N, CA and C of each residue as an Amber inpcrd file, in Angstrom:
protein
   318
 125.0760000 136.2860000 123.4010000 123.8670000 136.5810000 122.9550000
 123.3860000 137.9240000 123.0730000 123.4290000 138.5410000 121.8230000
 122.9410000 139.9330000 121.8170000 121.2630000 140.1960000 121.7800000
 120.8030000 141.0390000 122.2700000 119.3560000 141.2630000 122.3510000
 119.0530000 142.4650000 121.0610000 118.3780000 142.3160000 120.4910000
 117.7270000 143.2970000 119.2530000 117.0190000 144.5330000 120.1700000
 117.3140000 145.7940000 119.7510000 117.1340000 146.9140000 120.5930000
 116.1130000 147.5090000 119.6620000 115.8470000 147.3800000 118.4340000
 114.7330000 148.3040000 117.5880000 114.5700000 147.4930000 116.5510000
 113.3000000 147.6610000 115.7810000 112.9480000 146.9540000 114.5190000
 114.0740000 147.1870000 113.4670000 114.7600000 148.4030000 113.4930000
 115.7080000 148.7000000 112.3340000 116.6210000 147.7690000 112.3830000
 117.1240000 147.6510000 113.7900000 118.2470000 146.6350000 113.6790000
 117.7860000 145.0310000 113.3520000 116.5880000 144.7080000 113.5460000
 116.4160000 143.3060000 113.1650000 116.4810000 143.2400000 111.6550000
 115.9000000 144.5660000 111.0670000 115.9070000 144.2850000 109.6190000
 117.2550000 144.5820000 108.8010000 118.3120000 145.2850000 109.4460000
 119.7190000 145.1450000 109.0250000 120.2400000 143.7500000 109.2670000
 119.8620000 143.2090000 110.2510000 120.5210000 141.7940000 110.5440000
 120.0750000 140.9070000 109.4120000 118.6300000 140.9490000 109.0820000
 118.1790000 140.1310000 108.2650000 118.8140000 140.3830000 106.6640000
 119.6290000 141.5500000 106.6580000 120.2780000 141.6050000 105.2590000
 121.5050000 140.8950000 105.1440000 122.0260000 140.3130000 106.5840000
 123.3690000 140.0730000 106.2290000 123.4420000 138.5790000 105.7410000
 124.7330000 138.1770000 104.9710000 124.9370000 137.0440000 104.4300000
 125.2210000 135.8940000 105.1100000 125.7970000 136.1940000 106.5280000
 126.2930000 135.0430000 107.1660000 125.1910000 134.2320000 108.1040000
 125.4740000 133.3820000 108.7130000 124.5540000 132.4440000 109.2420000
 124.0620000 133.2320000 110.8280000 122.6540000 132.8890000 110.9610000
 122.1000000 133.9950000 112.2040000 121.2900000 133.0520000 112.8180000
 120.9250000 132.7960000 114.0190000 119.9530000 132.2390000 114.8250000
 119.2270000 133.5490000 115.4840000 118.0950000 133.7410000 115.0910000
 117.0950000 134.6970000 115.7820000 116.0820000 134.0870000 116.8380000
 116.2660000 134.2620000 118.1740000 115.1340000 133.6250000 119.0270000
 114.4070000 134.5510000 119.3860000 112.8600000 134.4950000 119.3310000
 111.9400000 135.1600000 119.6480000 111.3530000 134.6250000 120.8590000
 111.2830000 135.2820000 121.9630000 111.0870000 134.9190000 123.2430000
 110.5190000 135.9850000 124.1240000 110.1640000 135.6210000 125.1940000
 109.7090000 136.7040000 126.2030000 110.3720000 136.1220000 127.8770000
 110.5920000 136.9860000 128.6110000 110.9520000 136.6350000 129.7890000
 109.6460000 135.9580000 130.8420000 108.8760000 136.0350000 130.6150000
 107.5990000 135.6420000 131.2830000 107.3700000 134.0240000 130.7330000
 107.7860000 133.9750000 129.6900000 107.4050000 132.6200000 128.9510000
 108.4130000 131.2650000 129.6110000 107.3240000 130.3290000 130.2790000
 108.3160000 129.4440000 130.7480000 108.9690000 128.1920000 129.8340000
 108.1660000 128.0230000 128.4500000 109.0980000 127.1370000 127.2580000
 110.2980000 127.9900000 126.9850000 110.3120000 129.3290000 126.9040000
 111.3740000 130.2970000 126.6160000 112.5400000 129.9920000 127.4550000
 111.9310000 130.0380000 128.7620000 113.1470000 129.9690000 129.8680000
 113.6400000 128.4950000 129.9040000 113.0620000 127.4430000 129.6970000
 113.4940000 126.3590000 129.5090000 114.5190000 126.0520000 128.4300000
 114.1930000 126.8040000 127.2450000 115.0110000 126.7120000 126.0050000
 116.3170000 127.5310000 126.1530000 116.3000000 128.5380000 126.7170000
 117.3360000 129.6570000 126.8690000 118.6080000 129.0430000 127.1780000
 118.9240000 128.2110000 128.3420000 120.1970000 127.6150000 128.7870000
 120.7960000 126.6600000 127.3860000 119.8410000 126.1570000 126.6480000
 120.3070000 125.4300000 125.5810000 121.0280000 126.4730000 124.3400000
 119.8170000 127.3590000 124.1140000 120.5570000 128.2720000 123.0920000
 121.4990000 128.9010000 123.2890000 121.7830000 129.2730000 124.6800000
 123.1490000 130.2550000 125.3810000 124.3030000 129.1050000 125.4130000
 124.2840000 127.8740000 125.4190000 125.1710000 126.8710000 125.3810000
 125.6260000 126.6960000 123.8020000 124.6610000 126.6400000 122.8220000
 125.0040000 126.6840000 121.4280000 125.5730000 128.0130000 121.1010000
 125.2950000 129.1400000 121.4200000 125.8540000 130.2350000 121.0900000
 127.4140000 130.3340000 121.3040000 127.6410000 129.5800000 122.4900000
 129.1460000 129.3200000 122.8350000 129.8690000 128.4830000 121.8510000
 129.0670000 127.2410000 121.5730000 129.8070000 126.2740000 120.8790000
 129.9190000 126.7420000 119.3870000 128.9580000 127.6820000 118.9980000
 128.9780000 128.0380000 117.2650000 129.6210000 129.3790000 117.3330000
 130.1720000 130.0000000 118.3550000 130.7520000 131.2170000 118.1420000
 131.7520000 131.4600000 117.1750000 131.6500000 132.4520000 116.2320000
 132.3550000 132.8380000 115.0670000 131.6060000 131.9620000 113.7500000
 130.9750000 130.9810000 114.0550000 130.3080000 130.4640000 112.9610000
 128.9590000 130.8490000 112.7440000 128.2180000 131.0830000 113.7230000
 126.7230000 131.5820000 113.7720000 126.4470000 132.5970000 114.6650000
 125.9230000 133.3760000 114.2400000 125.6110000 134.8830000 115.0800000
 124.0820000 134.5960000 115.6830000 124.0020000 134.7350000 116.9210000
 122.9390000 134.3960000 117.6730000 122.4600000 135.9990000 118.4310000
 121.0310000 136.0190000 118.2980000 120.4650000 137.3580000 118.4860000
 118.9960000 136.9700000 119.2780000 118.3600000 137.5820000 119.9130000
 117.2460000 137.6420000 120.1220000 116.2920000 138.7070000 120.3580000
 115.1740000 138.2110000 120.2060000 114.0270000 139.5910000 120.3140000
 112.8320000 139.3380000 121.2950000 112.6690000 140.0480000 122.1980000
 111.6290000 140.0390000 123.2400000 110.5140000 140.5960000 122.6220000
 109.6020000 139.5350000 122.4510000 108.3470000 139.8950000 121.8950000
 107.1260000 140.5930000 122.5980000 107.6750000 140.9410000 123.9410000
 106.6780000 141.7570000 124.5430000 107.3020000 143.2470000 124.4700000
 108.4920000 143.4840000 124.1170000 108.9340000 144.7720000 123.7780000
 108.6870000 145.2310000 122.2920000 108.7240000 143.9350000 121.4810000
 108.5280000 144.3310000 120.0010000 107.3940000 143.5990000 119.3500000
 106.1430000 143.6840000 119.9480000 104.8350000 143.1470000 119.2620000
 104.8000000 143.0420000 118.0630000 105.2400000 144.3500000 117.5500000
 105.1710000 144.5110000 115.9040000 105.8650000 143.6900000 115.0690000
 107.1090000 143.3620000 115.6780000 107.8520000 142.3380000 114.9470000
 107.2930000 140.9070000 114.9930000 106.8560000 140.5530000 116.1370000
 106.1910000 139.5230000 116.2150000 105.0860000 139.1360000 115.1640000
 104.1050000 140.1670000 114.9190000 103.2340000 140.3690000 113.8840000
 103.5920000 140.1900000 112.6160000 104.7920000 141.0020000 112.2700000
 105.6030000 141.1580000 111.1680000 106.0940000 139.7730000 110.5830000
 106.7690000 139.1960000 111.5830000 107.3840000 137.8240000 111.1940000
 106.4310000 136.4870000 111.5080000 105.2470000 136.8850000 111.7080000
 104.1720000 135.6400000 111.9820000 104.8390000 134.7540000 113.0660000
 105.1140000 135.3990000 114.3510000 105.6260000 134.5730000 115.2170000
 104.3620000 134.1160000 116.0620000 103.8800000 132.8880000 115.9360000
 102.5330000 132.6820000 116.8580000 103.0740000 132.3370000 118.3050000
 103.8780000 131.1800000 118.0560000 104.0470000 130.6440000 119.4820000
 105.4610000 131.0610000 119.8400000 105.7620000 131.0990000 120.9240000
 107.1100000 131.4750000 121.4740000 107.5570000 130.1750000 122.5450000
 108.7430000 129.5950000 122.5770000 109.9900000 130.1910000 121.5310000
 109.9740000 129.6610000 120.2050000 110.1970000 130.8970000 119.3380000
 110.3580000 130.6530000 118.0480000 111.7320000 130.8930000 117.5900000
 112.5650000 129.8830000 116.9590000 113.7480000 130.4490000 116.3970000
 113.9870000 130.4990000 114.9620000 114.3630000 131.5110000 114.2970000
 114.6090000 131.5990000 112.9040000 116.0320000 131.4650000 112.5470000
 116.2850000 130.4240000 111.3690000 117.3310000 130.2190000 111.0430000
 117.9590000 130.9350000 109.7840000 118.5800000 132.0720000 109.8620000
 118.9120000 132.8760000 108.5500000 120.3660000 132.8200000 108.0010000
 120.2630000 132.8580000 106.7470000 121.5950000 132.8050000 105.7920000
 121.4990000 133.5200000 104.5910000 121.9180000 134.2170000 103.9640000
 122.0390000 135.1680000 102.9750000 120.8770000 135.7550000 102.9400000
 120.4450000 136.6420000 103.6230000 119.2400000 137.4890000 103.7320000
 117.8390000 136.5930000 103.9140000 117.5820000 135.1620000 104.0900000
 116.6200000 134.5030000 103.9150000 116.4920000 133.7610000 105.1350000
 115.2240000 133.4870000 105.5730000 114.6680000 132.6340000 106.5730000
 114.6230000 131.2510000 105.9890000 115.8360000 130.5850000 106.3570000
 115.7830000 129.2570000 105.8250000 115.2920000 128.0400000 106.6320000
 115.1060000 128.2220000 108.0030000 114.4310000 127.1650000 108.9050000
 113.7120000 127.6360000 109.9500000 113.0100000 127.0400000 110.5390000
 112.3080000 127.7960000 111.9130000 112.2920000 126.4550000 112.8210000
 112.0610000 126.8860000 114.1100000 111.6840000 125.8580000 115.1270000
 111.0220000 126.5210000 115.8700000 109.8430000 125.7620000 116.4310000
 108.9550000 126.3190000 117.2670000 108.7700000 125.4380000 118.7010000
 108.7440000 126.1250000 119.7120000 108.8320000 125.5190000 121.0280000
 109.9660000 124.9040000 121.5470000 109.9580000 123.9610000 122.7690000
 111.2870000 123.4710000 123.1870000 111.2740000 122.1920000 122.4490000
 112.7240000 122.3570000 121.9210000 113.2640000 121.1180000 120.9400000
 114.7520000 120.7300000 121.6300000 114.8550000 119.3430000 121.2810000
 116.0080000 118.9670000 122.2340000 117.5260000 119.5750000 121.4240000
 118.3620000 119.7990000 122.0650000 119.4600000 120.3770000 121.5860000
 120.2510000 119.6820000 120.6150000 119.9780000 118.3030000 120.2340000
 120.4560000 117.5800000 119.0900000 119.5800000 118.0170000 117.7780000
 118.2880000 118.5610000 117.8890000 117.4100000 119.0760000 116.8820000
 118.2420000 120.5700000 116.1370000 118.6420000 121.1340000 117.4420000
 119.3100000 122.5680000 116.8640000 120.5330000 122.3820000 116.5230000
 121.1350000 121.3610000 116.9630000 122.6170000 121.2260000 116.0460000
 122.4030000 120.7450000 115.0360000 121.5170000 120.1730000 114.4100000
 121.1140000 119.5760000 113.2830000 120.7610000 120.8620000 112.3750000
 120.1190000 121.4910000 112.9370000 119.5230000 123.0300000 112.1370000
 120.7580000 123.9660000 112.0030000 121.4950000 123.9870000 112.6620000
 122.7780000 125.0450000 112.8270000 123.7220000 124.4470000 111.7970000
 124.1120000 122.9720000 111.8230000 124.8060000 122.3860000 111.1010000
 124.6370000 122.6560000 109.4710000 123.1180000 122.4860000 109.0930000
 122.5250000 122.6480000 108.1080000 122.8230000 124.2020000 107.5300000
 122.6360000 124.8770000 108.4320000 122.5330000 126.3990000 108.2040000
 123.9000000 126.9710000 107.6190000 124.9590000 126.2180000 108.1680000
 126.2840000 126.6080000 108.1970000 126.7270000 126.1830000 106.8780000
 126.1900000 124.9250000 106.2400000 126.2920000 124.7340000 104.9720000
 125.6510000 125.1700000 103.9550000 124.7210000 125.7050000 104.1350000
 123.7240000 126.4400000 103.1540000 124.4490000 127.2650000 102.4300000
Protein backbone atom coordinates (compact mmCIF):
# COMPACT_ATOMS: atom_id res chain seq x y z
CA UNK A 1 0.00 0.00 0.00
CA UNK A 2 1.44 3.33 -1.07
CA UNK A 3 1.08 6.59 0.84
CA UNK A 4 0.11 9.77 -1.02
CA UNK A 5 2.96 12.27 -0.69
CA UNK A 6 1.27 15.45 -1.97
CA UNK A 7 -2.02 16.92 -3.18
CA UNK A 8 -0.98 16.74 -6.85
CA UNK A 9 -0.33 13.02 -6.53
CA UNK A 10 -3.90 12.48 -5.28
CA UNK A 11 -5.35 14.60 -8.09
CA UNK A 12 -3.39 12.59 -10.67
CA UNK A 13 -4.51 9.35 -9.03
CA UNK A 14 -8.16 10.39 -9.30
CA UNK A 15 -7.73 10.84 -13.07
CA UNK A 16 -6.83 7.19 -13.64
CA UNK A 17 -9.26 4.74 -15.20
CA UNK A 18 -8.55 1.61 -13.14
CA UNK A 19 -9.98 0.59 -9.75
CA UNK A 20 -8.47 2.38 -6.75
CA UNK A 21 -9.15 2.30 -3.01
CA UNK A 22 -8.03 5.43 -1.12
CA UNK A 23 -7.81 5.18 2.66
CA UNK A 24 -8.06 8.52 4.51
CA UNK A 25 -6.59 7.82 7.96
CA UNK A 26 -4.40 9.12 10.79
CA UNK A 27 -1.68 7.32 12.75
CA UNK A 28 -3.22 8.55 16.01
CA UNK A 29 -6.75 7.31 15.20
CA UNK A 30 -7.65 4.05 17.03
CA UNK A 31 -10.42 3.09 14.54
CA UNK A 32 -7.96 3.69 11.68
CA UNK A 33 -5.46 1.38 13.36
CA UNK A 34 -8.19 -1.24 13.83
CA UNK A 35 -9.10 -1.13 10.13
CA UNK A 36 -5.54 -0.99 8.77
CA UNK A 37 -4.76 -4.75 9.00
CA UNK A 38 -7.95 -5.52 7.07
CA UNK A 39 -7.13 -2.99 4.36
CA UNK A 40 -3.53 -4.26 4.13
CA UNK A 41 -4.76 -7.86 3.81
CA UNK A 42 -7.18 -6.83 1.04
CA UNK A 43 -4.38 -4.93 -0.72
CA UNK A 44 -2.56 -8.26 -0.97
CA UNK A 45 -5.69 -10.18 -1.96
CA UNK A 46 -6.55 -7.69 -4.72
CA UNK A 47 -3.03 -7.01 -5.98
CA UNK A 48 -3.15 -6.41 -9.73
CA UNK A 49 -6.93 -5.76 -9.61
CA UNK A 50 -7.22 -2.70 -7.35
CA UNK A 51 -4.61 -0.07 -6.53
CA UNK A 52 -4.50 0.75 -2.79
CA UNK A 53 -3.37 4.18 -1.59
CA UNK A 54 -3.60 5.99 1.72
CA UNK A 55 -3.75 9.65 2.77
CA UNK A 56 -2.72 10.80 6.24
CA UNK A 57 -5.26 13.52 7.05
CA UNK A 58 -2.90 15.10 9.59
CA UNK A 59 -0.30 15.66 6.88
CA UNK A 60 -2.91 16.88 4.39
CA UNK A 61 -5.80 18.61 6.18
CA UNK A 62 -6.56 20.49 2.94
CA UNK A 63 -7.30 17.18 1.18
CA UNK A 64 -9.55 16.13 4.04
CA UNK A 65 -11.51 19.37 3.57
CA UNK A 66 -11.51 19.24 -0.24
CA UNK A 67 -12.91 15.70 -0.33
CA UNK A 68 -15.28 16.31 2.61
CA UNK A 69 -13.83 13.59 4.81
CA UNK A 70 -15.63 14.23 8.10
CA UNK A 71 -14.76 11.08 10.03
CA UNK A 72 -11.84 8.72 9.70
CA UNK A 73 -11.19 6.13 8.58
CA UNK A 74 -12.91 6.91 5.29
CA UNK A 75 -12.33 4.71 2.26
CA UNK A 76 -13.03 5.99 -1.26
CA UNK A 77 -13.65 3.48 -4.04
CA UNK A 78 -12.62 5.12 -7.32
CA UNK A 79 -12.93 4.02 -10.93
CA UNK A 80 -12.79 5.94 -14.21
CA UNK A 81 -11.99 9.16 -12.35
CA UNK A 82 -15.14 8.94 -10.21
CA UNK A 83 -15.64 8.22 -6.53
CA UNK A 84 -18.23 5.47 -6.99
CA UNK A 85 -18.59 4.41 -3.35
CA UNK A 86 -17.26 5.18 0.10
CA UNK A 87 -17.09 3.60 3.52
CA UNK A 88 -16.80 5.46 6.83
CA UNK A 89 -15.61 3.94 10.10
CA UNK A 90 -14.54 0.42 10.91
CA UNK A 91 -16.49 -2.05 8.80
CA UNK A 92 -16.22 -5.84 8.47
CA UNK A 93 -13.90 -7.27 5.84
CA UNK A 94 -16.92 -8.85 4.09
CA UNK A 95 -18.42 -5.39 3.45
CA UNK A 96 -15.16 -4.15 1.93
CA UNK A 97 -14.90 -7.28 -0.23
CA UNK A 98 -18.41 -6.60 -1.59
CA UNK A 99 -17.48 -3.00 -2.38
CA UNK A 100 -14.22 -4.05 -4.05
CA UNK A 101 -15.98 -6.68 -6.16
CA UNK A 102 -18.55 -4.08 -7.27
CA UNK A 103 -15.73 -1.65 -8.04
CA UNK A 104 -13.92 -4.17 -10.24
CA UNK A 105 -17.12 -4.92 -12.16
CA UNK A 106 -18.07 -1.23 -12.57
